[in-house]
Short mmCIF file of the C-alpha atoms (twelve columns), coordinates in Angstrom:
data_MODEL
# 
_entry.id   MODEL 
# 
loop_
_atom_site.group_PDB 
_atom_site.id 
_atom_site.type_symbol 
_atom_site.label_atom_id 
_atom_site.label_alt_id 
_atom_site.label_comp_id 
_atom_site.label_asym_id 
_atom_site.label_seq_id 
_atom_site.Cartn_x 
_atom_site.Cartn_y 
_atom_site.Cartn_z 
_atom_site.pdbx_PDB_model_num 
ATOM 1   C CA . UNK A 1   5.692   -25.505 11.547  1 
ATOM 2   C CA . UNK A 2   7.130   -22.206 10.707  1 
ATOM 3   C CA . UNK A 3   4.868   -19.336 11.954  1 
ATOM 4   C CA . UNK A 4   5.737   -16.498 9.753   1 
ATOM 5   C CA . UNK A 5   6.578   -16.364 6.063   1 
ATOM 6   C CA . UNK A 6   8.123   -13.022 4.957   1 
ATOM 7   C CA . UNK A 7   8.057   -12.246 1.183   1 
ATOM 8   C CA . UNK A 8   10.202  -9.823  -0.320  1 
ATOM 9   C CA . UNK A 9   11.585  -9.202  -3.913  1 
ATOM 10  C CA . UNK A 10  12.965  -6.848  -6.305  1 
ATOM 11  C CA . UNK A 11  13.380  -6.033  -9.986  1 
ATOM 12  C CA . UNK A 12  17.258  -4.206  -9.834  1 
ATOM 13  C CA . UNK A 13  17.133  -3.623  -6.239  1 
ATOM 14  C CA . UNK A 14  20.843  -4.370  -5.426  1 
ATOM 15  C CA . UNK A 15  21.412  -1.209  -3.652  1 
ATOM 16  C CA . UNK A 16  18.811  -1.763  -1.042  1 
ATOM 17  C CA . UNK A 17  19.179  -5.566  -0.233  1 
ATOM 18  C CA . UNK A 18  21.989  -5.144  2.175   1 
ATOM 19  C CA . UNK A 19  19.876  -2.580  4.396   1 
ATOM 20  C CA . UNK A 20  16.683  -4.664  3.944   1 
ATOM 21  C CA . UNK A 21  18.197  -8.036  4.846   1 
ATOM 22  C CA . UNK A 22  19.780  -6.719  7.706   1 
ATOM 23  C CA . UNK A 23  16.652  -5.514  9.259   1 
ATOM 24  C CA . UNK A 24  15.288  -8.976  8.800   1 
ATOM 25  C CA . UNK A 25  18.085  -10.541 10.186  1 
ATOM 26  C CA . UNK A 26  17.702  -8.296  13.184  1 
ATOM 27  C CA . UNK A 27  14.369  -9.424  14.022  1 
ATOM 28  C CA . UNK A 28  13.511  -10.598 17.612  1 
ATOM 29  C CA . UNK A 29  11.459  -13.284 16.368  1 
ATOM 30  C CA . UNK A 30  12.635  -16.750 15.635  1 
ATOM 31  C CA . UNK A 31  10.094  -18.783 13.539  1 
ATOM 32  C CA . UNK A 32  10.673  -16.923 10.212  1 
ATOM 33  C CA . UNK A 33  10.936  -18.287 6.675   1 
ATOM 34  C CA . UNK A 34  12.271  -15.570 3.916   1 
ATOM 35  C CA . UNK A 35  11.214  -15.795 0.571   1 
ATOM 36  C CA . UNK A 36  13.114  -13.851 -1.927  1 
ATOM 37  C CA . UNK A 37  11.765  -13.449 -5.056  1 
ATOM 38  C CA . UNK A 38  14.118  -11.931 -8.160  1 
ATOM 39  C CA . UNK A 39  11.803  -10.679 -10.674 1 
ATOM 40  C CA . UNK A 40  14.606  -10.901 -13.522 1 
ATOM 41  C CA . UNK A 41  16.879  -8.356  -12.325 1 
ATOM 42  C CA . UNK A 42  19.443  -7.253  -14.492 1 
ATOM 43  C CA . UNK A 43  21.957  -6.067  -11.896 1 
ATOM 44  C CA . UNK A 44  23.663  -8.281  -9.289  1 
ATOM 45  C CA . UNK A 45  20.455  -8.570  -6.974  1 
ATOM 46  C CA . UNK A 46  20.228  -12.158 -7.257  1 
ATOM 47  C CA . UNK A 47  23.786  -12.804 -6.819  1 
ATOM 48  C CA . UNK A 48  23.806  -10.454 -3.677  1 
ATOM 49  C CA . UNK A 49  20.741  -12.262 -2.280  1 
ATOM 50  C CA . UNK A 50  22.409  -15.730 -2.785  1 
ATOM 51  C CA . UNK A 51  25.258  -14.484 -0.885  1 
ATOM 52  C CA . UNK A 52  23.116  -14.244 2.333   1 
ATOM 53  C CA . UNK A 53  22.292  -18.033 2.338   1 
ATOM 54  C CA . UNK A 54  24.490  -18.653 5.173   1 
ATOM 55  C CA . UNK A 55  23.861  -15.703 7.151   1 
ATOM 56  C CA . UNK A 56  20.044  -16.464 7.434   1 
ATOM 57  C CA . UNK A 57  21.244  -20.193 8.177   1 
ATOM 58  C CA . UNK A 58  23.109  -19.121 10.903  1 
ATOM 59  C CA . UNK A 59  20.277  -16.816 12.149  1 
ATOM 60  C CA . UNK A 60  17.984  -19.921 11.956  1 
ATOM 61  C CA . UNK A 61  15.610  -18.665 9.110   1 
ATOM 62  C CA . UNK A 62  14.377  -20.937 6.214   1 
ATOM 63  C CA . UNK A 63  15.532  -18.876 3.092   1 
ATOM 64  C CA . UNK A 64  14.457  -19.872 -0.394  1 
ATOM 65  C CA . UNK A 65  15.060  -17.726 -3.550  1 
ATOM 66  C CA . UNK A 66  12.809  -17.655 -6.617  1 
ATOM 67  C CA . UNK A 67  14.502  -16.402 -9.798  1 
ATOM 68  C CA . UNK A 68  11.659  -15.692 -12.421 1 
ATOM 69  C CA . UNK A 69  11.470  -13.733 -15.566 1 
ATOM 70  C CA . UNK A 70  10.595  -9.825  -15.146 1 
ATOM 71  C CA . UNK A 71  6.920   -10.178 -14.763 1 
ATOM 72  C CA . UNK A 72  6.303   -7.230  -12.340 1 
ATOM 73  C CA . UNK A 73  5.026   -8.498  -9.435  1 
ATOM 74  C CA . UNK A 74  6.568   -10.789 -6.323  1 
ATOM 75  C CA . UNK A 75  3.879   -11.565 -3.493  1 
ATOM 76  C CA . UNK A 76  2.250   -14.045 -5.761  1 
ATOM 77  C CA . UNK A 77  5.272   -15.886 -6.437  1 
ATOM 78  C CA . UNK A 78  6.368   -16.349 -2.721  1 
ATOM 79  C CA . UNK A 79  2.725   -17.188 -1.618  1 
ATOM 80  C CA . UNK A 80  2.700   -20.272 -3.895  1 
ATOM 81  C CA . UNK A 81  5.500   -21.912 -1.782  1 
ATOM 82  C CA . UNK A 82  4.882   -20.220 1.941   1 
ATOM 83  C CA . UNK A 83  4.799   -22.623 4.506   1 
ATOM 84  C CA . UNK A 84  3.760   -19.971 7.488   1 
ATOM 85  C CA . UNK A 85  1.053   -19.862 9.739   1 
ATOM 86  C CA . UNK A 86  1.116   -15.873 9.239   1 
ATOM 87  C CA . UNK A 87  2.236   -13.838 5.871   1 
ATOM 88  C CA . UNK A 88  3.410   -10.415 5.386   1 
ATOM 89  C CA . UNK A 89  5.317   -9.049  2.593   1 
ATOM 90  C CA . UNK A 90  8.148   -6.479  2.520   1 
ATOM 91  C CA . UNK A 91  9.228   -4.125  -0.428  1 
ATOM 92  C CA . UNK A 92  12.960  -4.345  -0.806  1 
ATOM 93  C CA . UNK A 93  13.792  -0.583  -0.122  1 
ATOM 94  C CA . UNK A 94  11.627  -0.726  3.041   1 
ATOM 95  C CA . UNK A 95  13.064  -1.542  6.505   1 
ATOM 96  C CA . UNK A 96  11.383  -3.335  9.280   1 
ATOM 97  C CA . UNK A 97  12.360  -2.432  13.081  1 
ATOM 98  C CA . UNK A 98  13.621  -5.190  15.453  1 
ATOM 99  C CA . UNK A 99  10.367  -6.243  16.797  1 
ATOM 100 C CA . UNK A 100 8.076   -5.952  14.085  1 
ATOM 101 C CA . UNK A 101 7.472   -9.745  13.298  1 
ATOM 102 C CA . UNK A 102 7.423   -10.374 16.856  1 
ATOM 103 C CA . UNK A 103 4.758   -8.087  17.909  1 
ATOM 104 C CA . UNK A 104 2.515   -8.838  14.918  1 
ATOM 105 C CA . UNK A 105 2.888   -12.538 15.435  1 
ATOM 106 C CA . UNK A 106 2.258   -12.232 19.009  1 
ATOM 107 C CA . UNK A 107 -0.727  -10.433 18.560  1 
ATOM 108 C CA . UNK A 108 -2.287  -12.712 16.148  1 
ATOM 109 C CA . UNK A 109 -1.393  -15.555 18.458  1 
ATOM 110 C CA . UNK A 110 -3.138  -13.777 21.299  1 
ATOM 111 C CA . UNK A 111 -6.219  -12.741 19.126  1 
ATOM 112 C CA . UNK A 112 -7.123  -15.777 17.001  1 
ATOM 113 C CA . UNK A 113 -10.544 -14.216 16.190  1 
ATOM 114 C CA . UNK A 114 -8.431  -11.743 14.026  1 
ATOM 115 C CA . UNK A 115 -7.395  -12.354 10.601  1 
ATOM 116 C CA . UNK A 116 -4.761  -9.575  10.243  1 
ATOM 117 C CA . UNK A 117 -3.094  -6.854  12.247  1 
ATOM 118 C CA . UNK A 118 -1.345  -3.996  10.993  1 
ATOM 119 C CA . UNK A 119 1.137   -1.194  12.476  1 
ATOM 120 C CA . UNK A 120 2.297   2.164   12.210  1 
ATOM 121 C CA . UNK A 121 5.517   3.234   10.549  1 
ATOM 122 C CA . UNK A 122 7.685   6.053   9.302   1 
ATOM 123 C CA . UNK A 123 7.961   7.744   6.114   1 
ATOM 124 C CA . UNK A 124 11.561  8.493   5.302   1 
ATOM 125 C CA . UNK A 125 13.592  10.084  2.514   1 
ATOM 126 C CA . UNK A 126 16.178  7.986   1.229   1 
ATOM 127 C CA . UNK A 127 18.963  10.268  1.780   1 
ATOM 128 C CA . UNK A 128 17.738  10.672  5.238   1 
ATOM 129 C CA . UNK A 129 17.708  14.477  4.937   1 
ATOM 130 C CA . UNK A 130 13.958  14.750  6.295   1 
ATOM 131 C CA . UNK A 131 12.593  13.605  9.831   1 
ATOM 132 C CA . UNK A 132 10.885  10.486  9.886   1 
ATOM 133 C CA . UNK A 133 7.391   11.091  9.550   1 
ATOM 134 C CA . UNK A 134 4.703   8.444   11.190  1 
ATOM 135 C CA . UNK A 135 1.888   7.476   9.179   1 
ATOM 136 C CA . UNK A 136 -1.433  5.899   10.067  1 
ATOM 137 C CA . UNK A 137 -4.125  8.524   11.312  1 
ATOM 138 C CA . UNK A 138 -4.669  8.419   15.049  1 
ATOM 139 C CA . UNK A 139 -8.502  7.295   14.838  1 
ATOM 140 C CA . UNK A 140 -7.325  3.797   12.848  1 
ATOM 141 C CA . UNK A 141 -6.467  2.453   15.940  1 
ATOM 142 C CA . UNK A 142 -9.790  1.320   17.052  1 
ATOM 143 C CA . UNK A 143 -13.514 1.266   15.551  1 
ATOM 144 C CA . UNK A 144 -13.154 1.705   11.928  1 
ATOM 145 C CA . UNK A 145 -13.390 -0.679  8.767   1 
ATOM 146 C CA . UNK A 146 -10.317 -1.414  7.464   1 
ATOM 147 C CA . UNK A 147 -11.848 -3.129  4.311   1 
ATOM 148 C CA . UNK A 148 -13.945 -0.056  3.569   1 
ATOM 149 C CA . UNK A 149 -10.889 2.198   4.116   1 
ATOM 150 C CA . UNK A 150 -8.878  0.065   1.782   1 
ATOM 151 C CA . UNK A 151 -11.458 -0.082  -0.833  1 
ATOM 152 C CA . UNK A 152 -11.978 3.701   -0.694  1 
ATOM 153 C CA . UNK A 153 -8.452  4.353   -0.550  1 
ATOM 154 C CA . UNK A 154 -8.597  5.951   3.197   1 
ATOM 155 C CA . UNK A 155 -5.740  4.335   4.535   1 
ATOM 156 C CA . UNK A 156 -2.392  2.729   3.367   1 
ATOM 157 C CA . UNK A 157 -1.792  -0.738  1.963   1 
ATOM 158 C CA . UNK A 158 1.984   -0.659  2.217   1 
ATOM 159 C CA . UNK A 159 3.939   -3.861  2.686   1 
ATOM 160 C CA . UNK A 160 5.665   -4.392  5.990   1 
ATOM 161 C CA . UNK A 161 2.700   -2.729  8.138   1 
ATOM 162 C CA . UNK A 162 0.419   -5.988  7.514   1 
ATOM 163 C CA . UNK A 163 0.452   -9.616  8.814   1 
ATOM 164 C CA . UNK A 164 -2.280  -11.923 7.838   1 
ATOM 165 C CA . UNK A 165 -3.681  -15.429 8.966   1 
ATOM 166 C CA . UNK A 166 -2.781  -17.594 6.067   1 
ATOM 167 C CA . UNK A 167 -5.403  -19.778 6.663   1 
ATOM 168 C CA . UNK A 168 -7.854  -16.825 5.971   1 
ATOM 169 C CA . UNK A 169 -6.314  -15.911 2.764   1 
ATOM 170 C CA . UNK A 170 -6.576  -19.667 1.288   1 
ATOM 171 C CA . UNK A 171 -10.062 -19.670 1.844   1 
ATOM 172 C CA . UNK A 172 -10.146 -17.277 -0.844  1 
ATOM 173 C CA . UNK A 173 -7.141  -18.502 -2.694  1 
ATOM 174 C CA . UNK A 174 -7.649  -22.283 -2.158  1 
ATOM 175 C CA . UNK A 175 -4.574  -23.443 -4.923  1 
ATOM 176 C CA . UNK A 176 -2.438  -20.296 -3.617  1 
ATOM 177 C CA . UNK A 177 -2.687  -18.539 -6.879  1 
ATOM 178 C CA . UNK A 178 -3.545  -14.759 -6.713  1 
ATOM 179 C CA . UNK A 179 -4.096  -13.042 -10.201 1 
ATOM 180 C CA . UNK A 180 -0.996  -11.558 -11.885 1 
ATOM 181 C CA . UNK A 181 -1.089  -7.763  -11.736 1 
ATOM 182 C CA . UNK A 182 1.892   -5.503  -11.518 1 
ATOM 183 C CA . UNK A 183 0.031   -2.537  -9.361  1 
ATOM 184 C CA . UNK A 184 -1.850  -2.870  -6.173  1 
ATOM 185 C CA . UNK A 185 -0.641  -6.384  -5.514  1 
ATOM 186 C CA . UNK A 186 -1.358  -5.876  -1.929  1 
ATOM 187 C CA . UNK A 187 -4.928  -5.533  -2.261  1 
ATOM 188 C CA . UNK A 188 -5.081  -8.973  -3.471  1 
ATOM 189 C CA . UNK A 189 -3.731  -10.259 0.061   1 
ATOM 190 C CA . UNK A 190 -5.684  -7.416  2.190   1 
ATOM 191 C CA . UNK A 191 -9.082  -7.211  0.590   1 
ATOM 192 C CA . UNK A 192 -9.979  -10.986 1.098   1 
ATOM 193 C CA . UNK A 193 -8.915  -11.158 4.740   1 
ATOM 194 C CA . UNK A 194 -10.309 -7.988  5.907   1 
ATOM 195 C CA . UNK A 195 -13.812 -8.547  4.632   1 
ATOM 196 C CA . UNK A 196 -16.190 -8.971  7.419   1 
ATOM 197 C CA . UNK A 197 -13.315 -10.023 10.034  1 
ATOM 198 C CA . UNK A 198 -11.361 -8.527  12.718  1 
ATOM 199 C CA . UNK A 199 -8.160  -6.481  12.004  1 
ATOM 200 C CA . UNK A 200 -6.013  -5.668  14.865  1 
ATOM 201 C CA . UNK A 201 -3.743  -2.553  15.230  1 
ATOM 202 C CA . UNK A 202 -0.798  -2.042  17.030  1 
ATOM 203 C CA . UNK A 203 -0.415  1.543   17.522  1 
ATOM 204 C CA . UNK A 204 3.509   1.640   17.277  1 
ATOM 205 C CA . UNK A 205 5.719   2.611   14.517  1 
ATOM 206 C CA . UNK A 206 7.436   -0.896  13.423  1 
ATOM 207 C CA . UNK A 207 8.901   -0.143  9.844   1 
ATOM 208 C CA . UNK A 208 10.464  2.489   7.583   1 
ATOM 209 C CA . UNK A 209 8.542   3.072   4.406   1 
ATOM 210 C CA . UNK A 210 10.870  4.736   1.819   1 
ATOM 211 C CA . UNK A 211 10.066  7.822   -0.140  1 
ATOM 212 C CA . UNK A 212 12.183  8.195   -3.220  1 
ATOM 213 C CA . UNK A 213 13.057  11.738  -4.038  1 
ATOM 214 C CA . UNK A 214 13.800  10.455  -7.651  1 
ATOM 215 C CA . UNK A 215 9.992   10.198  -7.918  1 
ATOM 216 C CA . UNK A 216 9.421   13.708  -7.732  1 
ATOM 217 C CA . UNK A 217 10.323  15.353  -10.964 1 
ATOM 218 C CA . UNK A 218 8.123   15.124  -14.282 1 
ATOM 219 C CA . UNK A 219 5.525   12.582  -13.247 1 
ATOM 220 C CA . UNK A 220 4.675   14.797  -10.185 1 
ATOM 221 C CA . UNK A 221 4.384   17.549  -12.696 1 
ATOM 222 C CA . UNK A 222 1.967   16.122  -14.828 1 
ATOM 223 C CA . UNK A 223 -1.826  16.115  -14.652 1 
ATOM 224 C CA . UNK A 224 -2.479  13.280  -16.884 1 
ATOM 225 C CA . UNK A 225 -0.112  10.933  -15.373 1 
ATOM 226 C CA . UNK A 226 -1.388  11.415  -11.738 1 
ATOM 227 C CA . UNK A 227 -4.592  11.101  -12.949 1 
ATOM 228 C CA . UNK A 228 -3.954  7.783   -14.834 1 
ATOM 229 C CA . UNK A 229 -2.201  6.342   -12.026 1 
ATOM 230 C CA . UNK A 230 -5.375  6.696   -9.915  1 
ATOM 231 C CA . UNK A 231 -7.725  5.609   -12.350 1 
ATOM 232 C CA . UNK A 232 -5.438  2.178   -12.307 1 
ATOM 233 C CA . UNK A 233 -5.766  2.136   -8.660  1 
ATOM 234 C CA . UNK A 234 -9.681  2.494   -9.061  1 
ATOM 235 C CA . UNK A 235 -9.842  -0.317  -11.672 1 
ATOM 236 C CA . UNK A 236 -7.838  -2.641  -9.798  1 
ATOM 237 C CA . UNK A 237 -10.287 -2.278  -6.994  1 
ATOM 238 C CA . UNK A 238 -13.218 -2.629  -8.896  1 
ATOM 239 C CA . UNK A 239 -11.789 -5.921  -10.171 1 
ATOM 240 C CA . UNK A 240 -10.964 -7.410  -7.052  1 
ATOM 241 C CA . UNK A 241 -14.358 -6.776  -5.745  1 
ATOM 242 C CA . UNK A 242 -16.064 -8.281  -8.873  1 
ATOM 243 C CA . UNK A 243 -14.143 -11.147 -8.273  1 
ATOM 244 C CA . UNK A 244 -15.508 -11.282 -4.372  1 
ATOM 245 C CA . UNK A 245 -19.110 -10.772 -5.619  1 
ATOM 246 C CA . UNK A 246 -18.834 -7.806  -3.662  1 
ATOM 247 C CA . UNK A 247 -19.506 -4.683  -6.192  1 
ATOM 248 C CA . UNK A 248 -22.849 -3.723  -5.744  1 
ATOM 249 C CA . UNK A 249 -24.294 -0.803  -7.176  1 
ATOM 250 C CA . UNK A 250 -24.161 1.038   -3.629  1 
ATOM 251 C CA . UNK A 251 -20.279 0.153   -3.697  1 
ATOM 252 C CA . UNK A 252 -19.759 1.385   -7.135  1 
ATOM 253 C CA . UNK A 253 -21.469 4.546   -6.520  1 
ATOM 254 C CA . UNK A 254 -19.201 5.186   -3.341  1 
ATOM 255 C CA . UNK A 255 -16.234 4.176   -5.218  1 
ATOM 256 C CA . UNK A 256 -17.278 6.667   -8.293  1 
ATOM 257 C CA . UNK A 257 -17.680 9.628   -5.587  1 
ATOM 258 C CA . UNK A 258 -14.537 8.799   -3.882  1 
ATOM 259 C CA . UNK A 259 -12.184 8.904   -6.784  1 
ATOM 260 C CA . UNK A 260 -14.020 11.577  -8.385  1 
ATOM 261 C CA . UNK A 261 -13.053 13.827  -5.309  1 
ATOM 262 C CA . UNK A 262 -9.517  12.227  -5.806  1 
ATOM 263 C CA . UNK A 263 -9.671  13.512  -9.553  1 
ATOM 264 C CA . UNK A 264 -10.728 17.110  -8.018  1 
ATOM 265 C CA . UNK A 265 -7.927  17.430  -6.159  1 
ATOM 266 C CA . UNK A 266 -5.460  16.478  -8.694  1 
ATOM 267 C CA . UNK A 267 -7.173  18.988  -11.323 1 
ATOM 268 C CA . UNK A 268 -6.920  21.605  -8.336  1 
ATOM 269 C CA . UNK A 269 -3.148  20.640  -7.422  1 
ATOM 270 C CA . UNK A 270 -2.448  21.418  -11.390 1 
ATOM 271 C CA . UNK A 271 -4.873  24.308  -11.851 1 
ATOM 272 C CA . UNK A 272 -6.545  22.321  -14.890 1 
ATOM 273 C CA . UNK A 273 -9.670  24.245  -15.007 1 
ATOM 274 C CA . UNK A 274 -11.656 22.110  -17.300 1 
ATOM 275 C CA . UNK A 275 -11.247 18.930  -15.315 1 
ATOM 276 C CA . UNK A 276 -11.906 20.528  -12.122 1 
ATOM 277 C CA . UNK A 277 -15.165 21.951  -13.043 1 
ATOM 278 C CA . UNK A 278 -16.192 18.776  -14.465 1 
ATOM 279 C CA . UNK A 279 -15.401 16.861  -11.071 1 
ATOM 280 C CA . UNK A 280 -16.710 19.568  -8.974  1 
ATOM 281 C CA . UNK A 281 -20.030 19.251  -10.430 1 
ATOM 282 C CA . UNK A 282 -20.098 15.118  -9.618  1 
ATOM 283 C CA . UNK A 283 -19.119 15.261  -5.974  1 
ATOM 284 C CA . UNK A 284 -21.439 16.204  -2.935  1 
ATOM 285 C CA . UNK A 285 -18.742 16.926  -0.120  1 
ATOM 286 C CA . UNK A 286 -19.138 20.629  1.110   1 
ATOM 287 C CA . UNK A 287 -16.048 20.714  3.213   1 
ATOM 288 C CA . UNK A 288 -13.736 20.003  0.221   1 
ATOM 289 C CA . UNK A 289 -14.485 23.359  -0.866  1 
ATOM 290 C CA . UNK A 290 -13.778 24.834  2.666   1 
ATOM 291 C CA . UNK A 291 -10.379 22.724  2.580   1 
ATOM 292 C CA . UNK A 292 -9.303  23.689  -0.999  1 
ATOM 293 C CA . UNK A 293 -9.999  27.349  -0.109  1 
ATOM 294 C CA . UNK A 294 -7.600  26.637  3.153   1 
ATOM 295 C CA . UNK A 295 -4.929  25.415  0.935   1 
ATOM 296 C CA . UNK A 296 -4.834  27.956  -1.355  1 
ATOM 297 C CA . UNK A 297 -4.491  30.728  1.269   1 
ATOM 298 C CA . UNK A 298 -1.010  31.123  1.026   1 
ATOM 299 C CA . UNK A 299 -0.523  30.705  -2.825  1 
ATOM 300 C CA . UNK A 300 -2.059  33.685  -4.892  1 
ATOM 301 C CA . UNK A 301 -2.013  31.716  -8.385  1 
ATOM 302 C CA . UNK A 302 -3.782  28.767  -6.824  1 
ATOM 303 C CA . UNK A 303 -6.073  30.701  -4.964  1 
ATOM 304 C CA . UNK A 304 -7.068  32.825  -8.211  1 
ATOM 305 C CA . UNK A 305 -7.746  29.725  -9.986  1 
ATOM 306 C CA . UNK A 306 -9.758  28.150  -7.377  1 
ATOM 307 C CA . UNK A 307 -11.965 31.396  -6.944  1 
ATOM 308 C CA . UNK A 308 -12.483 31.744  -10.879 1 
ATOM 309 C CA . UNK A 309 -13.305 27.969  -11.004 1 
ATOM 310 C CA . UNK A 310 -16.048 28.562  -8.443  1 
ATOM 311 C CA . UNK A 311 -17.118 31.672  -10.127 1 
ATOM 312 C CA . UNK A 312 -17.641 29.775  -13.335 1 
ATOM 313 C CA . UNK A 313 -19.395 26.889  -11.619 1 
ATOM 314 C CA . UNK A 314 -22.089 29.204  -9.651  1 
ATOM 315 C CA . UNK A 315 -22.810 30.640  -13.054 1 
ATOM 316 C CA . UNK A 316 -23.222 27.011  -14.663 1 
ATOM 317 C CA . UNK A 317 -25.393 25.954  -11.773 1 
ATOM 318 C CA . UNK A 318 -27.753 28.984  -11.759 1 
ATOM 319 C CA . UNK A 319 -28.470 28.640  -15.314 1 
ATOM 320 C CA . UNK A 320 -29.685 25.155  -14.981 1 
# 
């Protein structure tokens, strides 16, 4: 039996394939099947992936390609045909360090009571101009609830950091069919396997998560675009929780409070006075005011906006 199914894929990701595939071929672990899903690429992604067939064979890895029309997702298509005891996914623009699969698979072998394991990693810029930054908070190495942190967006859900036990995943998806969605696909895998179960942590950076500078122009400078993105993240979490019959009134309330804090932060960042005032009234987080005051210390315009908003709010609250 194959131990690990690694699922990756892309739409027009030709420029990343060599780097990604090279990192997979460099893995120290041997029992691997690689499933590549081409999501209707119009460049040469499919042809380039096909050119690696012999290289994967020489490495001893099973290599399968799924070519589909553009649907905006790849994990779902790969999971349908996965044969591994463990499953991991990897975005085509990310990179695994050589011992990534080895250490995660060994952990799950040694800890049969754990449904998944996760690692730390590096955030790097595509041009390499910025020194790598390790992500994953120090306190995530033990004693924290991964399921809740995923629900309330307190931790990352990036591919390449997780490996899950297939039998646990397929308890929730017995037909190997995941809902088709273009966003937060990883949560559809991670929430079922982390609910009420042990999740291990390897406190070591074992992958590179690529941050693209081209994403920093108009969208990042637009309040409504940023807000809509996080509204979508919230909606997907609600939908998955509802599917799992876990969307209680208490969870719904916590989710609202968490994302109201997020929306408040976005309004603060873009100096949207009206939205800031609206969301400030909905949260109960006294430390957030201190954090925003600290963040505004070196920016006179932001500080002025913040203090003006607080003055307005105090007047509003006193008049109630």
